[in-house]
C-alpha positions as MATLAB code, in Angstrom:
seq = 'MPGLRRLVAALLAGLLATAPAARAQFRNVGPGVADRSGTTTRGGGDDWIFGGEVQTTVEADYNGRQGSTAATGNLFTQSLLAAYLLAPAGFVVNGVFRLEQPQDRIPAGTGSVFRDQAAWIDELNLQWSTRSLDLFGGKIHPRFGSAWDRGPGLYGTDFGREYELSEKLGVGARLWLSDLGNLGRIIGTHNLQVEFIRADRSPLSYSAFTPRWAQQTTAIDPTTGEVVTPATRYRWRNGLFSGQPDNTAFAGGAVASLAGFGIPMPRGQAGYTLSYSQRLPGLDAVQAGVPATERAYTAGAFWTLPLPQRVTAAPFAEYARQYGNAGGFAGNVSDWLTAGLDLRRAPWTFSYAFLQNGNLNAQEPQRATRVQQTASVTYDLYFLAPLPILRPLALTLGWRALREGGTTQQGFGGLLAWSWKF';
ca = [
      -0.256   -0.071    0.170;
       2.899    2.948   -1.104;
      -0.135    4.996   -1.519;
      -1.431    4.876    2.050;
       2.224    5.257    3.394;
       2.574    8.322    1.061;
       0.019   10.032    2.535;
       0.764    9.403    5.730;
       4.207   10.028    5.760;
       3.200   13.605    3.905;
       0.683   14.142    6.909;
       3.462   13.810    9.714;
       5.806   16.029    7.633;
       3.177   18.753    7.529;
       2.427   18.663   11.533;
       6.357   19.100   12.121;
       6.182   22.179   10.411;
       3.039   23.818   11.891;
       1.339   24.617   15.676;
      -0.756   22.770   17.670;
      -4.204   21.323   17.105;
      -7.365   20.161   18.694;
      -6.891   16.388   19.500;
      -9.237   13.083   18.891;
      -9.188   10.557   21.343;
      -8.478    7.341   21.392;
     -10.863    5.370   23.445;
     -13.101    4.712   21.242;
     -10.414    3.723   17.925;
      -9.544    0.376   17.077;
     -10.240   -2.642   15.578;
     -13.989   -3.608   15.936;
     -17.211   -1.978   16.484;
     -17.822   -0.216   20.156;
     -20.483   -2.895   21.804;
     -19.096   -2.547   25.433;
     -20.556   -4.577   27.958;
     -20.842   -1.547   30.761;
     -19.481   -4.014   32.991;
     -16.862   -3.694   35.817;
     -14.331   -5.951   37.340;
     -15.997   -7.201   40.183;
     -14.505   -9.506   42.962;
     -16.285  -12.566   44.198;
     -13.715  -15.516   44.442;
     -11.310  -16.959   46.882;
      -7.812  -16.195   44.530;
      -5.963  -13.520   44.089;
      -5.886  -12.309   40.805;
      -4.036   -9.799   39.029;
      -4.608   -8.658   35.502;
      -5.111   -5.738   33.179;
      -4.568   -3.707   29.785;
      -2.346   -1.243   28.623;
      -3.558    0.974   25.387;
      -1.187    3.353   23.436;
      -1.403    5.164   20.543;
       0.593    7.561   18.508;
      -1.729   10.353   16.698;
      -0.887   13.466   14.092;
      -3.534   15.916   13.876;
      -3.775   19.019   11.589;
      -6.023   21.843   11.371;
      -6.348   24.455    8.435;
      -6.218   28.356    8.292;
      -9.476   29.625    9.922;
      -9.631   33.716    9.198;
      -6.639   35.239   10.561;
      -5.490   32.247   11.970;
      -2.510   30.116   11.231;
      -2.854   26.249   10.236;
      -2.022   24.454   13.448;
      -0.781   21.040   13.816;
       0.208   18.890   16.727;
       1.999   15.152   16.858;
       1.255   13.396   20.596;
       0.897   10.068   22.226;
      -1.967    8.815   24.675;
      -1.406    6.006   26.366;
      -3.222    4.080   29.965;
      -2.307    1.213   32.222;
      -5.246   -0.218   33.445;
      -4.994   -2.970   36.480;
      -6.719   -4.466   39.071;
      -6.211   -6.880   41.894;
      -8.739   -9.071   42.550;
      -8.915  -10.586   46.207;
     -10.533  -12.347   48.351;
     -13.931  -12.185   50.009;
     -15.390   -9.574   46.936;
     -12.519   -7.072   46.768;
     -10.872   -5.582   44.257;
      -8.575   -2.682   43.575;
      -8.624   -0.612   40.657;
      -6.236    1.339   39.121;
      -5.898    3.677   35.900;
      -2.665    5.486   35.191;
      -2.703    7.575   32.276;
       0.035    9.853   30.113;
      -1.755   12.660   28.121;
      -1.200   15.689   26.828;
      -3.685   18.004   29.012;
      -6.043   19.626   26.867;
      -5.094   23.269   25.885;
      -1.737   22.824   27.224;
      -0.175   23.873   24.009;
       0.316   27.885   23.648;
      -1.371   28.952   20.590;
       1.193   29.793   17.530;
       3.669   27.217   18.835;
       4.663   24.145   17.292;
       3.927   20.729   19.116;
       5.929   17.640   18.620;
       5.464   15.377   21.694;
       5.359   18.320   23.766;
       4.067   18.700   27.539;
       3.331   14.923   27.898;
       1.698   14.544   31.577;
       1.628   11.312   33.500;
      -1.007   10.933   36.477;
      -3.141    8.698   38.369;
      -6.113    8.841   36.848;
      -8.171    6.537   39.113;
      -7.209    4.218   42.784;
     -10.276    2.718   44.291;
     -11.395   -0.343   46.519;
     -14.700   -2.079   45.606;
     -16.265   -4.526   47.326;
     -18.952   -6.503   45.533;
     -21.532   -8.975   46.427;
     -24.103  -10.846   44.053;
     -26.071   -7.791   42.991;
     -24.429   -5.147   44.506;
     -21.005   -3.108   44.250;
     -19.684   -0.372   46.676;
     -16.915    1.700   46.043;
     -14.315    4.327   47.187;
     -11.303    6.621   46.285;
     -10.520    8.387   43.504;
     -13.338    7.116   40.849;
     -14.376    8.335   37.265;
     -18.315    9.168   37.665;
     -20.684    7.793   35.273;
     -21.991   10.964   33.669;
     -23.050   10.480   30.041;
     -20.682    8.152   27.429;
     -20.143   10.366   24.295;
     -16.400   11.121   25.621;
     -16.143    7.344   24.973;
     -18.549    5.934   22.503;
     -18.391    8.611   19.900;
     -17.668    7.264   16.414;
     -14.389    7.917   14.958;
     -11.472    9.569   15.288;
     -13.076   12.829   16.286;
     -16.590   11.696   17.391;
     -15.439   12.033   21.413;
     -14.694   15.888   20.923;
     -17.401   17.076   22.140;
     -18.315   14.605   24.713;
     -14.965   15.269   26.441;
     -16.319   18.448   27.461;
     -18.836   17.664   29.741;
     -17.049   13.673   31.366;
     -16.630   13.799   34.901;
     -13.230   12.536   35.774;
     -10.460   12.465   38.794;
     -13.111   12.956   41.623;
     -12.807   11.817   44.679;
     -15.701   10.093   46.234;
     -18.077    6.676   47.112;
     -20.527    4.958   45.184;
     -22.816    2.318   44.740;
     -24.124   -0.021   41.877;
     -27.097   -2.278   42.028;
     -27.242   -4.880   39.245;
     -30.819   -4.642   38.777;
     -30.950   -7.377   36.236;
     -29.432   -9.421   38.315;
     -32.272   -9.482   41.291;
     -34.178  -11.645   39.055;
     -31.796  -13.858   37.149;
     -33.723  -11.655   33.823;
     -30.076  -10.642   32.523;
     -30.377  -13.279   29.306;
     -33.881  -12.028   28.685;
     -33.940   -8.144   29.048;
     -29.806   -7.282   29.016;
     -28.067   -6.165   31.431;
     -28.986   -3.158   33.640;
     -27.627   -1.340   36.824;
     -28.110    1.832   38.896;
     -25.399    3.720   40.082;
     -25.428    6.591   42.850;
     -21.976    8.447   43.538;
     -21.154   11.693   45.888;
     -17.793   13.269   44.640;
     -15.285   16.180   45.001;
     -12.538   17.185   42.600;
      -9.698   15.449   43.402;
      -7.107   17.883   45.380;
      -5.072   15.182   47.133;
      -1.702   13.963   46.844;
      -3.175   11.729   43.579;
      -3.878   14.978   41.334;
      -0.025   15.402   40.892;
       1.410   15.084   37.485;
       4.834   14.084   36.196;
       6.669   15.617   33.566;
       5.199   18.849   33.093;
       2.176   20.570   35.275;
      -1.387   20.551   33.744;
      -3.402   22.543   36.287;
      -4.419   25.813   35.046;
      -4.647   28.779   37.257;
      -5.908   32.326   35.850;
      -3.818   35.011   37.686;
      -4.222   38.780   37.176;
      -2.364   41.832   38.231;
      -2.760   45.447   38.727;
      -1.442   48.151   36.293;
       0.803   50.357   39.020;
      -0.040   53.630   36.688;
      -3.677   52.871   35.837;
      -5.083   50.999   38.409;
      -6.555   48.445   35.637;
      -6.745   44.849   36.084;
      -4.340   43.640   33.338;
      -5.472   40.788   31.072;
      -5.604   37.184   32.826;
      -2.663   35.256   32.440;
      -2.512   31.564   32.615;
      -0.603   29.701   35.005;
       0.052   25.496   35.059;
       0.527   24.155   39.007;
       1.796   20.589   39.352;
      -1.395   19.642   41.841;
      -5.178   21.017   41.977;
      -6.563   23.415   44.427;
      -9.254   25.365   45.099;
      -7.614   28.085   42.252;
      -8.505   25.796   39.490;
     -12.386   26.564   39.913;
     -15.016   24.329   38.396;
     -18.151   22.969   39.947;
     -17.629   20.600   42.974;
     -14.313   21.815   43.701;
     -15.272   22.853   46.870;
     -14.272   22.260   50.173;
     -16.722   19.457   51.441;
     -18.428   16.682   48.645;
     -19.375   18.871   46.306;
     -21.497   16.946   43.821;
     -23.876   13.934   42.940;
     -24.346   11.923   40.099;
     -26.980    9.168   39.571;
     -27.251    7.139   36.418;
     -29.279    4.473   35.126;
     -28.018    2.149   32.352;
     -28.436   -0.883   29.978;
     -25.892   -3.233   28.049;
     -26.869   -6.148   25.727;
     -30.526   -5.702   25.227;
     -31.781   -8.085   23.007;
     -33.414   -6.660   19.689;
     -35.042   -8.330   16.399;
     -31.672   -7.744   15.353;
     -28.536   -6.820   17.298;
     -28.482   -5.744   20.537;
     -28.924   -2.410   22.220;
     -27.824   -0.052   25.367;
     -28.440    2.764   26.974;
     -27.139    5.815   29.766;
     -29.450    8.198   31.521;
     -27.454   10.308   33.863;
     -28.239   13.481   36.646;
     -25.641   15.630   38.322;
     -25.774   18.075   40.211;
     -22.621   19.984   41.618;
     -21.588   22.730   43.895;
     -19.699   26.133   42.134;
     -16.391   26.458   42.477;
     -13.821   29.382   43.468;
     -14.279   30.872   39.898;
     -18.106   31.175   40.474;
     -17.617   32.702   43.855;
     -15.045   35.538   42.640;
     -17.103   36.316   39.642;
     -20.443   37.101   42.173;
     -22.751   34.515   40.550;
     -21.997   31.297   42.492;
     -25.129   28.618   41.879;
     -25.264   25.137   41.968;
     -25.207   23.204   38.516;
     -27.473   20.857   37.529;
     -27.218   18.935   34.169;
     -28.019   15.453   32.618;
     -27.685   13.414   29.787;
     -29.336   10.790   27.581;
     -27.932    8.298   25.235;
     -28.316    5.152   23.339;
     -26.949    2.601   21.045;
     -27.343   -0.650   19.231;
     -25.222   -3.052   17.355;
     -26.807   -4.311   14.214;
     -25.859   -7.113   11.744;
     -26.350   -6.459    8.292;
     -26.233   -8.630    5.270;
     -22.775   -9.003    3.338;
     -20.787   -9.289    6.738;
     -21.684   -5.915    7.821;
     -22.069   -4.794   11.285;
     -23.793   -1.029   11.933;
     -23.115    0.991   15.228;
     -25.193    3.701   15.688;
     -25.039    5.915   18.452;
     -26.721    9.146   19.871;
     -26.643   11.266   23.136;
     -27.735   14.293   24.370;
     -26.125   16.552   27.351;
     -27.774   19.647   28.900;
     -26.355   21.652   31.943;
     -29.597   23.144   32.032;
     -29.075   24.825   35.231;
     -26.323   27.175   36.164;
     -23.286   25.785   33.490;
     -20.245   25.964   35.153;
     -21.444   26.834   38.534;
     -22.449   30.314   36.973;
     -25.959   31.598   37.537;
     -28.191   31.279   34.552;
     -25.676   29.776   32.221;
     -26.887   26.675   30.029;
     -24.920   24.566   27.655;
     -26.112   21.543   25.883;
     -24.247   18.868   23.725;
     -25.391   16.436   21.047;
     -23.322   13.798   19.160;
     -24.756   11.450   16.910;
     -23.507    9.226   14.311;
     -22.411    5.377   13.444;
     -19.822    2.968   12.649;
     -19.965    0.833    9.951;
     -17.774   -2.565   10.151;
     -16.623   -4.960    7.466;
     -13.474   -6.325    8.354;
     -10.938   -5.323    8.097;
     -12.512   -1.787    7.407;
     -14.409    0.121    9.822;
     -16.158    3.419    8.526;
     -17.699    6.152   10.651;
     -19.013    9.017   10.722;
     -20.227   11.754   13.661;
     -22.301   15.171   13.796;
     -21.787   17.091   16.874;
     -23.287   20.299   17.843;
     -23.116   22.570   21.013;
     -24.258   25.629   22.198;
     -23.554   27.841   25.159;
     -25.741   30.511   26.237;
     -24.089   33.077   28.919;
     -26.625   34.688   30.966;
     -24.476   37.958   31.498;
     -24.390   38.264   27.636;
     -27.910   36.838   26.386;
     -26.579   35.471   23.111;
     -26.231   31.991   22.137;
     -22.708   30.692   20.954;
     -23.092   27.672   18.776;
     -20.539   25.174   17.533;
     -21.124   22.324   14.798;
     -18.406   19.745   13.782;
     -18.960   16.856   11.207;
     -16.203   14.039   11.320;
     -15.251   11.410    9.302;
     -12.819    8.584    9.161;
     -11.838    5.389    8.459;
      -9.936    2.423   10.239;
      -8.078   -0.224    8.918;
      -7.043   -3.234   11.042;
      -3.492   -3.900   10.641;
      -3.280   -7.721   11.269;
      -4.821   -8.376    7.755;
      -1.716   -7.407    6.381;
       0.603   -9.581    8.329;
      -1.431  -12.152   10.315;
       1.023  -12.197   13.451;
      -0.285  -11.992   16.836;
       1.226   -9.123   18.379;
      -0.456   -7.076   15.423;
      -3.861   -8.269   16.102;
      -4.789   -5.169   18.375;
      -3.122   -2.864   15.907;
      -5.001   -0.698   13.705;
      -4.372    2.669   11.480;
      -6.965    5.226   11.444;
      -7.077    8.324    9.015;
      -9.902   10.968    9.969;
     -11.241   14.536    8.630;
     -13.125   16.652   10.915;
     -15.370   20.424   10.010;
     -15.724   22.769   12.594;
     -18.217   25.721   11.993;
     -17.810   28.342   14.767;
     -18.451   31.662   14.789;
     -19.758   32.229   11.018;
     -16.496   30.473    9.890;
     -15.383   26.573    9.329;
     -11.961   25.183    9.955;
     -11.057   22.077    7.885;
      -8.866   19.350    9.577;
      -7.342   15.747    9.209;
      -5.310   13.265   11.023;
      -4.411   10.281   11.279;
      -3.710    7.741   14.732;
      -2.028    4.450   15.128;
      -3.576    2.655   18.047;
      -2.181   -0.571   20.209;
      -3.521   -2.738   22.953;
      -2.883   -5.457   25.313;
      -4.306   -7.439   28.205;
      -2.892   -9.602   30.832;
];
């Protein structure tokens, strides 16, 4: 495939000569169509068992010129190590370690080649399970929506990451409703989950290699007495200075969610997620003088549908809305829509996603809207050379068009993804 190799080489060469771009996420890129079970690692045996998974990607993104803004590019990696230790009596320790480039970390107008890659502990918690109940606590990832994981293709997760809840300290409970009457084979797997959370400001929020927590700083001009344009300073550990909802002195938020997976349909299987969150305002809203409790919800559905000619379709849609005091600021409203599908016929997967986001600022009552369309194709490299080490290796090429403020910005990228379970 010399033409494909030349295209990838040209893409990488162009990125090395330009500046950073918006990044796609690797969580839903790779062989196969998204069809997650939704289950978590659960204890219950009498043995000690250690296992996990390594995921790693190398990604190159390029965004074309938009108005007076020059073309930008970025070459980076995103990797994670997820591990668990099953212990007797139903206990399990779960942990996730990440190596990523924090969002908005690269200054505009500068080149980026594996720059500002930060490493940190994303999750570390203890769980205890019975037949139909899980109790857990520690550093957790609350279940609020799923577009940050299920958005189709290379750029289908972009908007979902904006309302994803991560890096929280908290406790929670998960009740497996379909286990109560042994109905799992008939109605699929369903569970109800409740979590009480606060932003992680413990030593677990420290990052290695580069600081990643943004702090807005201001200064007073000694001559005029006016406030100088705020500057951004990055810190190694999270603190109240970062603002954001649930970053409070006490338990600042709660999340309730209901999810179903593997639901039998006339053809294939379907699933859904419903979630609601309530979070106290952070220091940024308090300093602005308009603090208020943020309230939000999400509703999503997905379906894995077998089609003729060995084709599988996986449509997905999710709507999220911060309908009360978005970001902890009184009167603000934000909403997001992610809709699209994967079409797979091994070794190819074709993906399309439509993304939309609207934001209403109560102090400036004018709605700002962004619309993004994306398409990508994934090829499983195992089919080029059927070696065991290549089985989870895949190459994805993607395109995106973001319309914002009356102008459209075109972009494209490539990603090489690999994973290994142990």
